[in-house]
LUMLO-526301 format. One record per residue (C-alpha): residue number from 1; residue in three letters; x, y, z. Coordinates in steps of 0.5 Angstrom, whole numbers, padded with zeros to 4 digits. Layout:
BEGIN
+-----+------+-------+-------+-------+
!  nr ! rest !    px !    py !    pz !
+-----+------+-------+-------+-------+
! NUM !  ALA !     X !     Y !     Z !
...
+-----+------+-------+-------+-------+
//
This chain:
BEGIN
+-----+------+-------+-------+-------+
!  nr ! rest !    px !    py !    pz !
+-----+------+-------+-------+-------+
!   1 !  MET !  0079 !  0172 ! -0130 !
!   2 !  GLY !  0084 !  0175 ! -0125 !
!   3 !  PHE !  0079 !  0177 ! -0120 !
!   4 !  LEU !  0075 !  0170 ! -0120 !
!   5 !  LYS !  0083 !  0167 ! -0119 !
!   6 !  GLN !  0083 !  0172 ! -0113 !
!   7 !  HIS !  0077 !  0171 ! -0110 !
!   8 !  TYR !  0074 !  0164 ! -0112 !
!   9 !  GLU !  0075 !  0162 ! -0105 !
!  10 !  LYS !  0069 !  0167 ! -0103 !
!  11 !  ILE !  0065 !  0166 ! -0109 !
!  12 !  LEU !  0065 !  0159 ! -0108 !
!  13 !  LEU !  0063 !  0160 ! -0100 !
!  14 !  GLY !  0057 !  0164 ! -0103 !
!  15 !  VAL !  0055 !  0159 ! -0107 !
!  16 !  VAL !  0055 !  0154 ! -0101 !
!  17 !  LEU !  0052 !  0159 ! -0096 !
!  18 !  LEU !  0046 !  0161 ! -0102 !
!  19 !  GLY !  0045 !  0153 ! -0103 !
!  20 !  LEU !  0044 !  0152 ! -0095 !
!  21 !  ALA !  0040 !  0158 ! -0095 !
!  22 !  LEU !  0035 !  0155 ! -0100 !
!  23 !  ALA !  0035 !  0148 ! -0096 !
!  24 !  ALA !  0033 !  0152 ! -0090 !
!  25 !  GLY !  0028 !  0156 ! -0093 !
!  26 !  PHE !  0025 !  0149 ! -0098 !
!  27 !  LEU !  0026 !  0145 ! -0090 !
!  28 !  PRO !  0019 !  0148 ! -0087 !
!  29 !  ILE !  0015 !  0147 ! -0094 !
!  30 !  LEU !  0018 !  0140 ! -0094 !
!  31 !  ILE !  0015 !  0139 ! -0087 !
!  32 !  SER !  0008 !  0141 ! -0088 !
!  33 !  SER !  0008 !  0137 ! -0094 !
!  34 !  GLN !  0010 !  0131 ! -0091 !
!  35 !  LYS !  0005 !  0132 ! -0085 !
!  36 !  GLN !  0000 !  0133 ! -0090 !
!  37 !  LYS !  0001 !  0126 ! -0093 !
!  38 !  ILE !  0001 !  0123 ! -0087 !
!  39 !  GLU ! -0006 !  0126 ! -0084 !
!  40 !  GLU ! -0009 !  0123 ! -0091 !
!  41 !  THR ! -0006 !  0116 ! -0090 !
!  42 !  ARG ! -0009 !  0116 ! -0083 !
!  43 !  GLN ! -0015 !  0118 ! -0085 !
!  44 !  THR ! -0015 !  0113 ! -0090 !
!  45 !  LEU ! -0013 !  0107 ! -0086 !
!  46 !  ILE ! -0017 !  0109 ! -0079 !
!  47 !  PRO ! -0025 !  0110 ! -0082 !
!  48 !  LYS ! -0029 !  0115 ! -0078 !
!  49 !  ALA ! -0034 !  0110 ! -0076 !
!  50 !  PRO ! -0032 !  0103 ! -0075 !
!  51 !  LYS ! -0036 !  0097 ! -0075 !
!  52 !  PRO ! -0039 !  0095 ! -0069 !
!  53 !  LEU ! -0035 !  0088 ! -0066 !
!  54 !  THR ! -0040 !  0082 ! -0068 !
!  55 !  ASN ! -0041 !  0076 ! -0062 !
!  56 !  LEU ! -0035 !  0072 ! -0061 !
!  57 !  ASP ! -0036 !  0065 ! -0063 !
!  58 !  LEU ! -0033 !  0062 ! -0056 !
!  59 !  THR ! -0035 !  0055 ! -0058 !
!  60 !  VAL ! -0028 !  0051 ! -0059 !
!  61 !  PRO ! -0025 !  0055 ! -0052 !
!  62 !  THR ! -0031 !  0053 ! -0048 !
!  63 !  ASN ! -0031 !  0046 ! -0050 !
!  64 !  ALA ! -0024 !  0045 ! -0048 !
!  65 !  LEU ! -0026 !  0048 ! -0041 !
!  66 !  LYS ! -0031 !  0043 ! -0041 !
!  67 !  ARG ! -0026 !  0037 ! -0042 !
!  68 !  MET ! -0022 !  0039 ! -0037 !
!  69 !  ALA ! -0027 !  0040 ! -0032 !
!  70 !  ALA ! -0028 !  0033 ! -0033 !
!  71 !  ALA ! -0023 !  0028 ! -0031 !
!  72 !  PRO ! -0021 !  0022 ! -0036 !
!  73 !  ILE ! -0022 !  0016 ! -0033 !
!  74 !  ILE ! -0016 !  0012 ! -0034 !
!  75 !  ASP ! -0016 !  0004 ! -0032 !
!  76 !  PHE ! -0010 !  0002 ! -0030 !
!  77 !  SER ! -0012 ! -0005 ! -0026 !
!  78 !  THR ! -0015 ! -0009 ! -0032 !
!  79 !  LYS ! -0014 ! -0006 ! -0039 !
!  80 !  ASN ! -0007 ! -0004 ! -0039 !
!  81 !  LYS ! -0002 ! -0008 ! -0040 !
!  82 !  LEU !  0004 ! -0003 ! -0038 !
!  83 !  PHE !  0003 ! -0003 ! -0031 !
!  84 !  ASN ! -0001 ! -0010 ! -0031 !
!  85 !  PRO !  0002 ! -0015 ! -0035 !
!  86 !  ILE ! -0002 ! -0021 ! -0036 !
!  87 !  PRO !  0000 ! -0027 ! -0032 !
!  88 !  TRP !  0003 ! -0034 ! -0035 !
!  89 !  GLN !  0002 ! -0040 ! -0032 !
!  90 !  LYS !  0007 ! -0047 ! -0034 !
!  91 !  ARG !  0003 ! -0053 ! -0035 !
!  92 !  ALA !  0005 ! -0060 ! -0033 !
!  93 !  ASP !  0008 ! -0061 ! -0040 !
!  94 !  GLY !  0012 ! -0054 ! -0040 !
!  95 !  THR !  0008 ! -0050 ! -0044 !
!  96 !  LEU !  0006 ! -0043 ! -0042 !
!  97 !  VAL ! -0001 ! -0040 ! -0042 !
!  98 !  LYS ! -0004 ! -0034 ! -0041 !
!  99 !  SER ! -0008 ! -0034 ! -0034 !
! 100 !  THR ! -0012 ! -0028 ! -0032 !
! 101 !  LYS ! -0014 ! -0032 ! -0025 !
! 102 !  VAL ! -0008 ! -0032 ! -0021 !
! 103 !  GLY ! -0005 ! -0028 ! -0016 !
! 104 !  PRO ! -0010 ! -0024 ! -0012 !
! 105 !  THR ! -0015 ! -0024 ! -0018 !
! 106 !  ALA ! -0016 ! -0031 ! -0016 !
! 107 !  ALA ! -0017 ! -0031 ! -0008 !
! 108 !  SER ! -0024 ! -0031 ! -0006 !
! 109 !  VAL ! -0027 ! -0029 !  0001 !
! 110 !  THR ! -0031 ! -0035 !  0004 !
! 111 !  ASN ! -0033 ! -0031 !  0010 !
! 112 !  VAL ! -0033 ! -0026 !  0014 !
! 113 !  MET ! -0034 ! -0026 !  0022 !
! 114 !  PRO ! -0035 ! -0020 !  0026 !
! 115 !  LEU ! -0030 ! -0019 !  0032 !
! 116 !  TYR ! -0034 ! -0016 !  0039 !
! 117 !  LEU ! -0032 ! -0012 !  0045 !
! 118 !  LYS ! -0036 ! -0015 !  0050 !
! 119 !  ILE ! -0037 ! -0012 !  0057 !
! 120 !  THR ! -0041 ! -0016 !  0063 !
! 121 !  LEU ! -0042 ! -0015 !  0070 !
! 122 !  ASP ! -0040 ! -0021 !  0073 !
! 123 !  ALA ! -0041 ! -0020 !  0081 !
! 124 !  VAL ! -0042 ! -0015 !  0086 !
! 125 !  ASN ! -0037 ! -0016 !  0092 !
! 126 !  ILE ! -0038 ! -0012 !  0099 !
! 127 !  SER ! -0033 ! -0010 !  0103 !
! 128 !  ASP ! -0032 ! -0005 !  0109 !
! 129 !  THR ! -0030 !  0000 !  0104 !
! 130 !  GLY ! -0037 ! -0001 !  0100 !
! 131 !  PRO ! -0039 ! -0005 !  0094 !
! 132 !  HIS ! -0034 ! -0007 !  0088 !
! 133 !  TYR ! -0036 ! -0009 !  0082 !
! 134 !  VAL ! -0033 ! -0015 !  0078 !
! 135 !  ILE ! -0033 ! -0013 !  0070 !
! 136 !  GLY ! -0032 ! -0018 !  0065 !
! 137 !  ILE ! -0028 ! -0015 !  0059 !
! 138 !  GLU ! -0027 ! -0019 !  0052 !
! 139 !  LYS ! -0023 ! -0016 !  0047 !
! 140 !  GLU ! -0024 ! -0020 !  0040 !
! 141 !  ALA ! -0021 ! -0015 !  0035 !
! 142 !  ALA ! -0015 ! -0014 !  0040 !
! 143 !  ARG ! -0008 ! -0015 !  0035 !
! 144 !  SER ! -0005 ! -0019 !  0041 !
! 145 !  PRO ! -0007 ! -0026 !  0042 !
! 146 !  ALA ! -0006 ! -0025 !  0050 !
! 147 !  GLN ! -0011 ! -0019 !  0050 !
! 148 !  ARG ! -0017 ! -0023 !  0047 !
! 149 !  PRO ! -0019 ! -0027 !  0052 !
! 150 !  LYS ! -0024 ! -0025 !  0057 !
! 151 !  LYS ! -0021 ! -0021 !  0063 !
! 152 !  GLN ! -0024 ! -0019 !  0069 !
! 153 !  ALA ! -0023 ! -0011 !  0072 !
! 154 !  TYR ! -0025 ! -0010 !  0079 !
! 155 !  CYS ! -0028 ! -0003 !  0080 !
! 156 !  SER ! -0032 !  0002 !  0084 !
! 157 !  LEU ! -0036 !  0008 !  0083 !
! 158 !  ASN ! -0032 !  0013 !  0079 !
! 159 !  SER ! -0025 !  0009 !  0078 !
! 160 !  LYS ! -0022 !  0008 !  0071 !
! 161 !  ASN ! -0018 !  0003 !  0068 !
! 162 !  GLU ! -0015 !  0002 !  0061 !
! 163 !  THR ! -0022 !  0001 !  0058 !
! 164 !  PHE ! -0028 !  0005 !  0061 !
! 165 !  VAL ! -0030 !  0009 !  0067 !
! 166 !  LEU ! -0036 !  0007 !  0072 !
! 167 !  VAL ! -0039 !  0014 !  0072 !
! 168 !  ALA ! -0046 !  0012 !  0075 !
! 169 !  VAL ! -0050 !  0006 !  0079 !
! 170 !  LYS ! -0057 !  0005 !  0078 !
! 171 !  GLY ! -0061 !  0002 !  0084 !
! 172 !  LYS ! -0058 !  0000 !  0090 !
! 173 !  PRO ! -0051 !  0000 !  0090 !
! 174 !  GLU ! -0050 ! -0007 !  0093 !
! 175 !  ASP ! -0055 ! -0010 !  0088 !
! 176 !  PRO ! -0055 ! -0005 !  0082 !
! 177 !  SER ! -0060 ! -0006 !  0076 !
! 178 !  GLU ! -0056 ! -0002 !  0072 !
! 179 !  LEU ! -0048 !  0001 !  0071 !
! 180 !  VAL ! -0047 !  0006 !  0066 !
! 181 !  LEU ! -0040 !  0006 !  0064 !
! 182 !  GLN ! -0036 !  0011 !  0059 !
! 183 !  LEU ! -0031 !  0008 !  0054 !
! 184 !  ASN ! -0025 !  0011 !  0054 !
! 185 !  ASP ! -0023 !  0010 !  0046 !
! 186 !  THR ! -0030 !  0013 !  0044 !
! 187 !  GLY ! -0033 !  0017 !  0049 !
! 188 !  GLU ! -0040 !  0013 !  0048 !
! 189 !  GLN ! -0043 !  0010 !  0054 !
! 190 !  ALA ! -0045 !  0003 !  0055 !
! 191 !  VAL ! -0051 !  0000 !  0060 !
! 192 !  ILE ! -0049 ! -0007 !  0063 !
! 193 !  SER ! -0054 ! -0011 !  0068 !
! 194 !  LYS ! -0052 ! -0018 !  0070 !
! 195 !  GLU ! -0057 ! -0020 !  0065 !
! 196 !  LYS ! -0056 ! -0015 !  0060 !
! 197 !  PRO ! -0048 ! -0015 !  0057 !
! 198 !  PHE ! -0045 ! -0009 !  0052 !
! 199 !  GLN ! -0042 ! -0012 !  0046 !
! 200 !  ARG ! -0040 ! -0007 !  0040 !
! 201 !  VAL ! -0037 ! -0009 !  0033 !
! 202 !  ASP ! -0030 ! -0007 !  0033 !
! 203 !  GLY ! -0027 ! -0011 !  0027 !
! 204 !  TYR ! -0028 ! -0017 !  0023 !
! 205 !  MET ! -0024 ! -0024 !  0021 !
! 206 !  ALA ! -0024 ! -0027 !  0015 !
! 207 !  ASP ! -0023 ! -0034 !  0011 !
! 208 !  VAL ! -0019 ! -0033 !  0005 !
! 209 !  ARG ! -0018 ! -0039 ! -0001 !
! 210 !  TYR ! -0014 ! -0039 ! -0007 !
! 211 !  ASP ! -0017 ! -0045 ! -0011 !
! 212 !  PRO ! -0010 ! -0045 ! -0016 !
! 213 !  GLU ! -0006 ! -0048 ! -0011 !
! 214 !  SER ! -0012 ! -0051 ! -0006 !
! 215 !  ARG ! -0010 ! -0046 !  0000 !
! 216 !  LYS ! -0015 ! -0044 !  0006 !
! 217 !  PHE ! -0013 ! -0038 !  0010 !
! 218 !  PRO ! -0018 ! -0039 !  0016 !
! 219 !  HIS ! -0019 ! -0033 !  0021 !
! 220 !  CYS ! -0015 ! -0028 !  0018 !
! 221 !  ARG ! -0015 ! -0021 !  0021 !
! 222 !  VAL ! -0011 ! -0015 !  0020 !
! 223 !  GLY ! -0004 ! -0016 !  0020 !
! 224 !  SER ! -0005 ! -0023 !  0018 !
! 225 !  ALA !  0000 ! -0026 !  0012 !
! 226 !  LEU ! -0002 ! -0029 !  0006 !
! 227 !  ALA !  0003 ! -0033 !  0001 !
! 228 !  PHE !  0000 ! -0035 ! -0005 !
! 229 !  GLY !  0002 ! -0035 ! -0013 !
! 230 !  GLY !  0009 ! -0034 ! -0011 !
! 231 !  GLU !  0008 ! -0028 ! -0007 !
! 232 !  GLU !  0007 ! -0025 !  0000 !
! 233 !  TYR !  0001 ! -0021 !  0002 !
! 234 !  ASN ! -0001 ! -0017 !  0008 !
! 235 !  VAL ! -0008 ! -0016 !  0010 !
! 236 !  VAL ! -0009 ! -0009 !  0011 !
! 237 !  ALA ! -0017 ! -0008 !  0012 !
! 238 !  ILE ! -0023 ! -0012 !  0013 !
! 239 !  ALA ! -0030 ! -0010 !  0012 !
! 240 !  PRO ! -0036 ! -0014 !  0012 !
! 241 !  ASN ! -0036 ! -0015 !  0004 !
! 242 !  GLU ! -0029 ! -0015 !  0003 !
! 243 !  VAL ! -0022 ! -0016 !  0005 !
! 244 !  VAL ! -0016 ! -0012 !  0002 !
! 245 !  ILE ! -0009 ! -0014 !  0002 !
! 246 !  SER ! -0002 ! -0011 !  0000 !
! 247 !  ALA !  0004 ! -0015 ! -0004 !
! 248 !  LYS !  0010 ! -0014 !  0001 !
! 249 !  SER !  0014 ! -0013 ! -0005 !
! 250 !  ASN !  0011 ! -0007 ! -0008 !
! 251 !  GLN !  0006 ! -0005 ! -0004 !
! 252 !  LYS !  0000 ! -0005 ! -0009 !
! 253 !  LYS ! -0007 ! -0006 ! -0006 !
! 254 !  TRP ! -0012 ! -0011 ! -0008 !
! 255 !  THR ! -0019 ! -0011 ! -0006 !
! 256 !  ILE ! -0023 ! -0018 ! -0006 !
! 257 !  LYS ! -0030 ! -0019 ! -0005 !
! 258 !  ASN ! -0034 ! -0023 !  0000 !
! 259 !  ASN ! -0037 ! -0029 ! -0004 !
! 260 !  PRO ! -0039 ! -0034 !  0001 !
! 261 !  THR ! -0042 ! -0038 ! -0005 !
+-----+------+-------+-------+-------+
//
């Protein structure tokens, strides 16, 4: 007993060291055992000969892509009532009734007339400096009324004005059979003589009627102002079969078809 009392620390340290030695010796065996279990688990979960992939069913995404390629048609002009509420009219007795025939939808185009650029050879003046040609120019489609009546230009070969350049004189200079002009705006050539004027369509003029108020707007041009149904409009375009107007309040546009009847 005396020996244990004197050397119990050494005995305790020896026991601890022995336990550590046993643990260090058992550790490689434990690691090997765990590696074997992991390998067995891997071989169980991962088959050596996996099955080939089957053809994927892409019907759903393919149909979705097709629907995205075709833009949806959304009608914001006739059926949609959020942006185009149904207008109402007040009768003589004060009652309100729905009316789809007011405003631009009730307007009609009764006639469309072409407006021409006309160029004529009016006269030939002979002077000491050579022949000078009197050429008439009429611009029916000009925006300013002052520019629409016929005006005469005096020109000689290769002279230029705001409308054309005289590029060639055919026949005798003092009595030409034809004059060849190059138009400044398009670059096209116009051939004129005393018997054959030149003309081309430069625009259109239309007659518009608004039946709910029995109003008529004759000889409307691009830029003309119309007023009906409590709203003001501007004519923004005229074609042979239609007139396009725009509301001054919100710039919304309407197309009124030509309806001579």
